[in-house]
C-alpha positions as CSV (number, residue, x, y, z in Angstrom):
1,M,0.0,0.0,0.0
2,K,1.3,3.4,-1.0
3,K,1.7,5.7,1.9
4,F,1.1,9.4,1.3
5,D,2.3,12.1,3.6
6,K,-0.7,14.3,4.1
7,K,1.5,16.9,5.7
8,K,2.5,17.9,2.2
9,L,-1.0,17.8,0.6
10,P,-3.7,20.5,0.5
11,S,-6.2,18.2,2.5
12,R,-4.0,18.6,5.6
13,H,-5.9,21.9,6.1
14,T,-9.1,20.0,6.7
15,T,-8.0,16.7,8.2
16,L,-4.8,17.0,10.4
17,G,-4.4,18.1,14.0
18,P,-6.7,18.7,17.0
19,D,-8.0,22.0,15.6
20,R,-9.5,20.2,12.6
21,A,-11.6,17.9,14.8
22,P,-14.8,19.7,13.7
23,H,-13.9,19.3,10.1
24,R,-13.3,15.6,10.5
25,S,-16.7,15.3,12.2
26,F,-18.4,16.2,9.0
27,Y,-16.6,13.5,7.2
28,Y,-17.6,10.9,9.8
29,A,-21.2,12.0,9.3
30,M,-20.8,10.9,5.7
31,K,-19.7,7.4,6.8
32,L,-16.0,7.9,6.2
33,T,-13.7,6.1,8.6
34,Q,-10.6,7.4,10.3
35,K,-8.5,5.5,7.7
36,D,-10.5,7.2,4.9
37,V,-9.8,10.6,6.3
38,A,-6.1,9.8,6.6
39,K,-5.9,9.2,2.8
40,P,-5.5,11.8,0.0
41,F,-8.8,13.4,-1.0
42,V,-9.6,13.2,-4.7
43,G,-12.3,15.4,-6.2
44,V,-14.4,13.5,-8.7
45,V,-16.3,16.1,-10.7
46,S,-18.9,15.3,-13.4
47,T,-21.1,17.5,-15.4
48,W,-24.1,15.1,-15.0
49,N,-27.5,16.5,-15.6
50,E,-30.8,15.8,-17.4
51,A,-30.4,18.8,-19.8
52,A,-29.4,16.6,-22.7
53,P,-28.2,13.0,-23.6
54,C,-24.6,14.3,-23.6
55,N,-24.6,14.2,-19.8
56,T,-26.9,11.4,-18.6
57,A,-24.3,8.6,-18.6
58,L,-21.8,10.6,-16.5
59,M,-22.9,9.8,-13.0
60,R,-22.5,6.0,-13.7
61,Q,-19.0,6.6,-14.9
62,A,-18.2,8.8,-11.9
63,Q,-18.9,5.8,-9.7
64,S,-16.3,3.7,-11.5
65,V,-13.8,6.5,-11.1
66,K,-14.4,6.5,-7.4
67,K,-13.9,2.7,-7.3
68,G,-10.5,3.1,-9.0
69,V,-9.5,5.9,-6.5
70,R,-10.4,3.7,-3.5
71,E,-8.6,0.7,-4.8
72,A,-5.5,2.9,-5.3
73,H,-5.7,4.0,-1.6
74,G,-7.4,7.4,-2.1
75,T,-10.7,8.8,-0.8
76,P,-12.9,10.1,-3.6
77,R,-15.2,13.1,-3.0
78,E,-17.8,13.4,-5.7
79,F,-19.5,16.6,-6.9
80,C,-21.3,17.9,-9.9
81,T,-21.1,21.2,-11.8
82,I,-23.2,22.7,-14.5
83,T,-23.4,22.4,-18.2
84,V,-25.2,24.3,-20.9
85,T,-25.8,22.0,-23.8
86,D,-25.5,23.6,-27.2
87,G,-28.0,21.4,-29.0
88,I,-30.7,22.7,-26.7
89,A,-29.4,26.3,-26.4
90,M,-29.0,26.6,-30.2
91,G,-30.9,29.1,-32.3
92,H,-32.2,31.3,-29.6
93,E,-31.1,33.6,-26.8
94,G,-30.1,30.5,-24.6
95,M,-26.9,30.2,-26.8
96,K,-25.6,33.3,-25.1
97,S,-25.1,31.1,-22.0
98,S,-23.0,28.4,-23.8
99,L,-19.4,29.8,-23.9
100,I,-19.9,31.5,-20.6
101,S,-20.7,28.1,-19.1
102,R,-17.1,27.1,-19.8
103,E,-15.9,29.7,-17.4
104,V,-18.5,28.8,-14.8
105,I,-17.5,25.2,-15.0
106,A,-13.8,26.0,-14.5
107,D,-14.6,28.5,-11.8
108,S,-17.0,26.3,-9.9
109,T,-14.6,23.4,-10.0
110,E,-11.8,25.6,-8.8
111,L,-14.0,26.9,-5.9
112,T,-15.1,23.4,-4.8
113,V,-11.5,22.1,-4.8
114,R,-10.1,25.2,-3.1
115,G,-13.0,25.3,-0.6
116,H,-12.6,21.7,0.5
117,S,-8.8,21.3,0.0
118,Y,-8.8,18.3,-2.3
119,D,-5.4,16.8,-3.3
120,A,-6.2,15.6,-6.8
121,L,-9.0,15.7,-9.4
122,V,-10.7,13.5,-12.0
123,G,-13.1,15.2,-14.3
124,V,-15.9,13.4,-16.3
125,A,-17.5,15.6,-19.0
126,G,-19.9,15.1,-21.9
127,C,-21.0,18.3,-23.7
128,D,-19.0,20.9,-25.7
129,K,-17.9,23.5,-23.1
130,S,-17.7,21.0,-20.2
131,L,-14.6,19.3,-21.7
132,P,-12.4,22.4,-21.9
133,G,-14.0,23.8,-18.7
134,L,-12.8,20.9,-16.7
135,M,-9.4,20.8,-18.3
136,M,-9.0,24.5,-17.7
137,A,-9.8,23.9,-14.0
138,M,-7.2,21.1,-13.8
139,C,-4.5,23.4,-15.3
140,R,-5.5,26.3,-13.0
141,L,-5.5,24.2,-9.8
142,N,-2.4,22.2,-10.9
143,V,-3.2,19.3,-8.6
144,P,-2.6,15.8,-10.2
145,S,-5.6,15.4,-12.6
146,V,-7.0,13.0,-15.1
147,F,-9.8,13.9,-17.6
148,I,-12.2,11.4,-19.0
149,Y,-14.8,12.0,-21.7
150,G,-18.3,10.6,-21.1
151,G,-18.5,9.2,-24.6
152,S,-20.4,9.9,-27.9
153,I,-23.9,9.1,-28.8
154,L,-24.7,6.2,-31.2
155,P,-25.7,7.2,-34.7
156,G,-29.3,7.2,-35.7
157,R,-30.5,5.5,-38.9
158,Y,-32.8,7.1,-41.4
159,K,-33.5,5.8,-44.9
160,G,-30.6,3.4,-44.7
161,K,-28.0,6.0,-43.6
162,D,-26.3,7.0,-40.3
163,V,-27.6,10.4,-39.1
164,T,-26.8,12.8,-36.4
165,V,-28.6,15.8,-34.8
166,V,-26.9,18.0,-37.5
167,D,-29.0,16.2,-40.1
168,V,-32.0,17.4,-38.2
169,F,-30.7,21.0,-38.1
170,E,-30.1,20.8,-41.9
171,G,-33.5,19.1,-42.2
172,V,-35.1,22.4,-41.0
173,G,-33.4,24.1,-44.0
174,Q,-34.6,21.4,-46.4
175,Y,-38.1,21.8,-45.1
176,S,-38.1,25.6,-45.5
177,A,-36.8,25.0,-49.1
178,G,-39.7,22.6,-49.8
179,N,-37.4,19.6,-50.3
180,I,-38.9,17.5,-47.5
181,S,-42.3,17.4,-45.9
182,E,-43.0,18.1,-42.2
183,K,-43.8,14.4,-41.9
184,E,-40.3,13.5,-43.1
185,L,-38.7,16.1,-40.8
186,T,-40.6,14.5,-37.8
187,E,-39.5,11.0,-38.8
188,L,-35.9,12.2,-38.9
189,E,-36.0,14.0,-35.5
190,L,-37.5,10.8,-33.9
191,V,-34.5,8.6,-34.8
192,A,-31.5,10.9,-35.0
193,C,-30.4,10.6,-31.4
194,P,-31.0,7.0,-30.2
195,S,-28.9,6.9,-27.0
196,A,-27.0,8.8,-24.3
197,G,-23.8,10.5,-25.3
198,A,-22.5,13.7,-27.0
199,C,-23.2,14.5,-30.6
200,G,-21.7,11.8,-32.8
201,G,-19.7,13.6,-35.5
202,Q,-16.4,15.4,-35.2
203,F,-18.2,18.3,-33.6
204,T,-16.9,20.2,-30.6
205,A,-17.4,17.5,-28.0
206,N,-15.6,14.8,-29.9
207,T,-13.0,17.2,-31.1
208,M,-12.1,18.2,-27.5
209,A,-12.3,14.5,-26.5
210,C,-9.5,13.8,-29.1
211,V,-7.7,16.8,-27.7
212,S,-7.8,15.3,-24.2
213,E,-5.8,12.3,-25.4
214,A,-3.5,14.3,-27.7
215,I,-2.6,16.8,-25.0
216,G,-1.9,14.0,-22.5
217,L,-4.7,14.7,-19.9
218,A,-6.7,11.5,-20.7
219,L,-5.7,7.9,-20.9
220,P,-5.1,6.4,-24.3
221,Y,-8.4,5.0,-25.9
222,S,-10.5,6.6,-23.2
223,S,-12.2,9.1,-25.5
224,G,-13.4,6.7,-28.1
225,T,-15.9,4.2,-26.5
226,P,-19.5,5.4,-27.0
227,A,-21.4,6.5,-23.9
228,P,-23.9,3.6,-23.7
229,Y,-21.1,1.0,-23.8
230,L,-20.3,-0.4,-20.4
231,A,-16.7,-0.7,-21.5
232,R,-16.5,3.1,-20.7
233,D,-16.7,2.1,-17.0
234,K,-13.3,0.4,-17.4
235,Y,-11.6,3.6,-18.5
236,A,-13.3,5.5,-15.7
237,Y,-12.0,3.0,-13.2
238,L,-8.5,3.2,-14.7
239,S,-8.6,7.0,-14.6
240,G,-9.3,6.8,-10.9
241,K,-6.3,4.6,-10.4
242,A,-4.2,6.7,-12.7
243,V,-4.7,9.9,-10.7
244,M,-3.4,8.2,-7.6
245,N,-0.3,7.2,-9.6
246,L,0.2,10.8,-10.7
247,L,-0.2,11.9,-7.0
248,A,2.5,9.5,-6.0
249,K,4.8,10.6,-8.8
250,K,4.0,14.3,-8.3
251,I,3.1,14.8,-11.9
252,R,0.8,17.8,-12.4
253,P,-1.2,19.2,-15.3
254,R,1.3,21.9,-16.1
255,D,4.0,19.1,-16.4
256,I,1.7,17.7,-19.1
257,V,0.1,20.8,-20.8
258,T,3.1,22.5,-22.4
259,K,3.7,24.4,-25.6
260,K,4.6,21.1,-27.3
261,S,1.5,19.3,-26.1
262,L,-0.7,22.2,-27.1
263,E,0.8,21.9,-30.6
264,N,0.0,18.1,-30.5
265,A,-3.6,19.0,-29.7
266,A,-3.8,21.4,-32.5
267,V,-2.4,18.8,-34.9
268,V,-5.2,16.4,-34.0
269,V,-7.9,19.0,-34.4
270,A,-6.7,19.7,-38.0
271,A,-6.1,16.0,-38.8
272,T,-9.7,15.2,-37.9
273,G,-11.3,18.2,-39.5
274,G,-12.4,19.1,-36.0
275,S,-14.4,22.0,-34.6
276,T,-13.3,25.6,-35.0
277,N,-14.2,26.0,-31.3
278,A,-10.9,24.3,-30.6
279,A,-9.2,27.5,-31.6
280,L,-11.0,29.1,-28.6
281,H,-10.3,26.4,-26.1
282,L,-6.6,25.7,-26.8
283,P,-5.6,29.3,-26.1
284,A,-7.8,29.2,-23.0
285,L,-6.0,26.1,-21.8
286,A,-2.7,27.8,-22.6
287,N,-3.8,30.9,-20.6
288,E,-4.3,28.7,-17.5
289,C,-0.7,27.5,-17.7
290,G,0.8,31.0,-18.5
291,I,1.7,29.9,-22.0
292,K,1.3,32.2,-25.1
293,F,-0.6,30.2,-27.6
294,D,-3.3,32.2,-29.5
295,L,-5.5,31.7,-32.5
296,M,-2.8,32.4,-35.1
297,D,-0.4,30.0,-33.3
298,V,-3.1,27.4,-33.6
299,A,-3.6,28.3,-37.3
300,K,0.1,27.8,-38.1
301,I,-0.2,24.2,-36.9
302,F,-3.4,23.7,-38.9
303,K,-1.7,24.9,-42.0
304,K,1.0,22.3,-42.0
305,T,-1.1,19.3,-40.8
306,P,-2.6,16.8,-43.3
307,Y,-6.3,16.0,-43.0
308,L,-6.6,12.3,-42.2
309,A,-9.9,11.4,-40.5
310,D,-13.0,11.2,-42.7
311,L,-15.5,12.3,-40.1
312,K,-18.8,14.2,-40.2
313,P,-19.8,16.9,-40.8
314,G,-17.3,17.2,-43.7
315,G,-16.8,13.5,-44.1
316,K,-18.6,10.2,-43.9
317,Y,-18.1,8.7,-40.5
318,V,-19.1,9.3,-36.9
319,A,-17.2,8.9,-33.6
320,K,-18.3,5.3,-33.1
321,D,-16.7,4.4,-36.4
322,M,-13.4,6.1,-35.4
323,F,-13.5,4.1,-32.1
324,E,-14.0,0.8,-34.0
325,A,-11.2,1.7,-36.4
326,G,-8.7,2.0,-33.5
327,G,-9.4,5.4,-32.0
328,V,-7.2,8.4,-31.3
329,P,-4.0,6.2,-30.6
330,I,-3.8,5.0,-34.2
331,L,-4.2,8.6,-35.4
332,L,-1.5,9.8,-33.1
333,K,0.7,6.8,-34.2
334,T,0.6,7.8,-37.9
335,L,1.0,11.5,-37.1
336,Y,4.1,10.6,-34.9
337,E,5.5,8.5,-37.7
338,G,5.1,11.5,-40.0
339,G,6.9,13.8,-37.7
340,Y,3.8,15.9,-36.8
341,I,3.6,14.9,-33.1
342,H,6.1,15.7,-30.3
343,G,6.9,12.4,-28.7
344,D,8.6,13.7,-25.6
345,C,5.5,15.1,-23.9
346,M,4.5,13.7,-20.5
347,T,1.0,12.2,-20.2
348,V,-1.3,11.0,-17.4
349,T,0.0,7.4,-17.9
350,G,3.2,8.6,-16.2
351,K,4.9,7.9,-19.6
352,T,5.7,10.1,-22.6
353,M,3.6,10.2,-25.7
354,K,6.4,8.3,-27.5
355,E,6.3,5.5,-24.9
356,N,2.5,5.3,-25.1
357,L,2.6,4.9,-28.8
358,K,5.4,2.3,-28.9
359,S,3.1,-0.7,-29.0
360,I,0.4,0.8,-31.2
361,K,0.0,-0.6,-34.6
362,F,-1.8,1.2,-37.4
363,N,-5.0,-0.6,-38.6
364,D,-5.0,-0.8,-42.4
365,N,-8.3,-2.7,-42.5
366,Q,-10.4,0.5,-42.2
367,D,-10.8,3.8,-44.1
368,V,-11.9,6.1,-41.4
369,I,-8.3,7.3,-40.6
370,R,-5.7,7.6,-43.3
371,R,-1.9,7.2,-42.9
372,Y,0.0,10.5,-42.8
373,N,1.4,9.9,-46.3
374,N,-2.1,9.3,-47.8
375,P,-4.2,12.2,-46.6
376,L,-7.7,13.3,-47.6
377,S,-5.9,16.6,-48.4
378,P,-2.4,17.9,-47.6
379,T,-3.8,20.8,-45.5
380,G,-5.6,20.4,-42.3
381,G,-9.4,20.5,-42.1
382,V,-9.4,23.9,-40.3
383,V,-7.7,27.1,-41.5
384,G,-6.8,30.4,-39.9
385,L,-7.5,33.6,-41.8
386,R,-6.2,37.2,-41.4
387,G,-6.6,40.4,-43.3
388,N,-8.1,44.0,-43.1
389,L,-11.4,42.5,-42.2
390,A,-9.9,40.4,-39.4
391,P,-6.6,41.9,-38.1
392,E,-6.8,39.6,-35.0
393,G,-7.6,36.6,-37.1
394,A,-10.6,34.4,-38.1
395,I,-11.1,30.7,-38.6
396,V,-12.9,28.4,-41.1
397,K,-13.5,24.6,-41.3
398,I,-12.6,23.6,-44.9
399,A,-13.1,19.8,-44.5
400,G,-15.5,18.7,-47.2
401,L,-15.4,22.1,-49.0
402,K,-15.0,21.9,-52.8
403,N,-14.0,25.6,-53.3
404,L,-11.6,27.3,-51.0
405,K,-11.9,30.8,-52.4
406,F,-15.0,33.1,-52.4
407,T,-15.7,36.6,-53.4
408,G,-19.1,38.2,-52.8
409,K,-21.2,41.1,-51.7
410,A,-21.8,41.7,-48.0
411,R,-25.3,41.3,-46.6
412,C,-25.2,42.6,-43.1
413,F,-27.2,41.6,-40.0
414,D,-26.7,42.9,-36.5
415,N,-27.7,39.7,-34.7
416,E,-28.4,36.0,-35.5
417,E,-32.2,36.3,-35.3
418,Q,-32.3,38.8,-38.2
419,A,-30.0,36.5,-40.3
420,F,-31.9,33.3,-39.6
421,D,-35.2,35.0,-40.5
422,A,-33.8,36.2,-43.8
423,V,-32.4,32.7,-44.5
424,Q,-35.7,31.0,-43.7
425,K,-37.5,33.4,-46.0
426,R,-34.7,33.0,-48.6
427,K,-34.0,36.7,-48.7
428,Y,-30.4,36.2,-50.0
429,Q,-28.8,35.5,-53.3
430,D,-26.1,33.2,-54.6
431,G,-22.8,35.0,-54.2
432,D,-23.8,36.9,-51.0
433,V,-21.5,37.0,-48.0
434,I,-23.9,36.9,-45.1
435,V,-22.4,39.0,-42.2
436,I,-23.7,38.3,-38.6
437,R,-22.1,40.8,-36.2
438,Y,-22.4,42.0,-32.6
439,E,-22.4,38.4,-31.6
440,G,-18.8,38.3,-30.2
441,P,-17.9,37.6,-26.6
442,K,-18.6,41.1,-25.4
443,G,-21.2,42.2,-27.9
444,G,-23.4,39.2,-27.7
445,P,-22.6,38.9,-25.0
446,G,-21.6,35.2,-25.1
447,M,-20.4,34.6,-28.6
448,R,-23.3,32.4,-29.9
449,E,-22.9,29.5,-32.3
450,M,-24.7,29.9,-35.6
451,L,-25.6,26.3,-36.4
452,S,-29.3,27.0,-36.9
453,T,-28.5,29.5,-39.5
454,T,-25.6,27.7,-41.2
455,A,-27.5,24.4,-41.2
456,A,-30.6,26.1,-42.7
457,I,-28.4,27.5,-45.5
458,Y,-26.8,24.1,-46.2
459,G,-30.2,22.4,-46.0
460,Q,-31.5,24.8,-48.7
461,G,-28.6,23.5,-50.9
462,K,-26.7,26.8,-50.7
463,G,-23.7,25.7,-48.7
464,E,-21.3,26.3,-51.6
465,T,-23.0,29.3,-53.2
466,V,-22.9,31.7,-50.3
467,A,-20.4,32.5,-47.5
468,L,-21.1,33.5,-44.0
469,I,-18.8,35.5,-41.7
470,T,-19.4,36.4,-38.0
471,D,-17.6,37.6,-34.9
472,G,-19.6,34.9,-33.2
473,R,-18.7,31.2,-33.6
474,F,-20.0,28.0,-35.1
475,S,-21.0,24.6,-33.9
476,G,-18.5,21.8,-34.7
477,G,-21.4,20.5,-36.8
478,T,-21.3,23.6,-39.1
479,R,-20.3,23.0,-42.7
480,G,-20.2,25.3,-45.7
481,F,-18.0,28.4,-46.3
482,C,-18.5,29.8,-42.8
483,I,-15.9,32.0,-41.2
484,G,-16.1,32.7,-37.4
485,H,-14.1,34.3,-34.6
486,V,-13.6,37.5,-36.7
487,G,-11.6,39.8,-34.5
488,P,-11.7,42.5,-33.3
489,E,-15.4,42.0,-32.8
490,A,-18.0,44.5,-33.9
491,F,-18.8,45.6,-30.3
492,V,-15.3,47.1,-29.9
493,G,-15.3,48.7,-33.3
494,G,-13.6,46.0,-35.3
495,P,-13.7,46.3,-39.1
496,I,-16.7,43.9,-39.3
497,A,-18.7,46.7,-37.6
498,L,-17.9,49.0,-40.5
499,L,-19.2,46.9,-43.3
500,K,-22.2,48.0,-45.4
501,N,-24.4,46.0,-47.7
502,G,-22.8,45.6,-51.1
503,D,-19.1,45.8,-49.9
504,I,-17.0,43.3,-51.8
505,I,-15.4,40.7,-49.5
506,D,-12.6,38.3,-50.6
507,I,-12.0,35.1,-48.7
508,D,-9.1,32.9,-49.6
509,A,-8.7,29.7,-47.5
510,V,-5.7,28.6,-49.5
511,N,-3.5,31.6,-48.6
512,G,-5.3,32.3,-45.3
513,T,-6.7,35.8,-46.1
514,I,-10.0,37.6,-45.5
515,N,-10.3,41.2,-46.9
516,V,-12.9,43.8,-47.7
517,R,-12.2,45.9,-50.8
518,L,-11.9,49.2,-48.8
519,T,-8.8,51.3,-48.4
520,N,-7.4,52.1,-44.9
521,K,-8.7,55.7,-45.5
522,E,-12.2,54.5,-46.2
523,L,-12.2,52.3,-43.2
524,A,-10.9,55.1,-41.0
525,Q,-13.7,57.5,-42.3
526,R,-16.3,54.9,-41.4
527,R,-14.8,54.3,-38.0
528,K,-15.3,58.0,-37.2
529,K,-19.0,57.7,-37.9
530,W,-19.4,54.4,-36.0
531,K,-21.2,54.6,-32.6
532,E,-20.5,52.2,-29.8
533,R,-23.6,50.1,-28.7
534,K,-24.8,49.1,-25.4
535,I,-25.3,45.4,-24.6
536,N,-28.8,44.2,-23.9
537,F,-28.0,43.1,-20.4
538,G,-27.5,45.6,-17.5
539,S,-27.1,43.0,-14.8
540,G,-26.6,39.3,-14.1
541,T,-24.1,36.8,-15.4
542,L,-24.2,37.9,-19.0
543,W,-23.4,41.5,-17.9
544,K,-20.6,40.3,-15.6
545,Y,-19.1,38.2,-18.4
546,A,-19.1,41.2,-20.8
547,Q,-17.1,43.3,-18.3
548,T,-14.3,40.7,-18.0
549,V,-14.0,38.7,-21.2
550,G,-10.9,39.1,-23.3
551,P,-10.5,39.0,-27.1
552,T,-11.4,35.9,-29.1
553,Y,-8.0,35.3,-30.5
554,Q,-6.7,34.8,-27.0
555,G,-9.4,32.3,-26.1
556,A,-12.1,34.7,-24.7
557,T,-10.9,34.1,-21.2
558,T,-12.0,36.1,-18.1
559,H,-8.8,36.3,-16.0
560,P,-5.1,36.8,-16.6
561,G,-4.2,33.2,-16.2
562,G,-1.0,31.5,-15.0
563,K,1.3,34.3,-16.1
564,K,-0.1,36.5,-13.3
565,E,-0.5,33.8,-10.7
566,I,1.2,34.6,-7.4
567,K,0.6,31.3,-5.6
568,C,-0.4,28.0,-7.1
569,Y,-3.3,26.2,-5.4
570,A,-1.4,22.9,-5.4
571,D,1.3,24.4,-3.2
572,I,-0.9,25.8,-0.5
């Protein structure tokens, strides 16, 4: 049995000495023994709730984590935090709460761990913002930590094909275009989501699940198994044991999350044609560690990474297929063989990435994941853009796109509702660049996703004939020529605020540029006439977020991060 010296652990503040007798009484009230109290305390946090299927399988897995912790001579302390599930929040004002929930998840996890002086942490998450939120908390607290994804949903079947919830969103567009009946739309919605688990394509949840393995915070293979499969419980159990090993070896998240491992994570996002939201979450993770790694740093990695995984929404397959093909490890293996992955990064196994991959063999009997020298395309599935319309950068997912250049006339809307209404009524033309602004982190506030609008466009068969740009963001399920994260945002007077209907916009995803055909002089003249707007919230969480949130290209974070840290929690 491993002996831990609690005199060197945070939980000494609640468990050691005569003056902590009252504190220990509370633990005895919860049926802990004196032996339990003498062991390290491990926080086991899940984002379980009944808001959406993404989260309903998490409490079961948390119990397996606790079993692993106990068997490795720790004392687990379970708690839950919130989630806001994008699929339910999408297309209405509820989406303003989504990105903010990432900060609330990180903050609430930090407060729980700090308040109760836990020594280590295992996080179980299911939906989009809960994954980066928990990983951010781990890096911020810097106690030994392991992340585990709750697993993806199984694909639905409709008319002989695998379908996901994105097919339903696009079905709304097909219905508005008269291509399907209301009866067919209803049939689709009834079968699209047949189980617990997060959205099944390479949308944000599965993208960040792949990131958790690539960055080293999750055990190999742990992100792949679908949520309903009881095999997930094995990885949860092993994660509980792994965190105790990290505690014994004094390996902390900031030993794992480094500039190199962030680069590894960006490589995997690009190689899988993953969600553009990763370009928000990776800089946010970097911020927690005091590492400079912004949108354009991410974009540099994207530009030189081959696109290897044929996953929805741009490709054919879902997360279950990737799991059956061999999961993230075989993708990492071929990327490492191609020289795209740093092998010397530490991981939660207590071994380096190179050591983890040593015994992995690539599976040639599948076509979900290509070898590095046989890519779907030589450039990653996600591209960064910069130009006079986006001096701080923008981002576009190109996976599945036929044309990578677009020139068109701006058609401007000052919120998503206006744009969605115009799309539903088909009040746009081929060649238009639909502009949705004042939806950035401050201006929204909350930086809404635009899946309802982009899916409607695609469902109407216009995904390749119009472009869309926004200072908001997109779902990982978005496809079509859609550019998000345009910065600076309109609310702070970025160039996107100065656009007028009819302005000619040039987008070039080959060379990574986005420009409006206006001179610096013309832009300056328009800026003089531009008037700052007030946000629509004068109080509450949305108001508070708008006061503190930083720029998109730095991850839309709400605090200075590790670079300004005076004392690390793990060292209290």
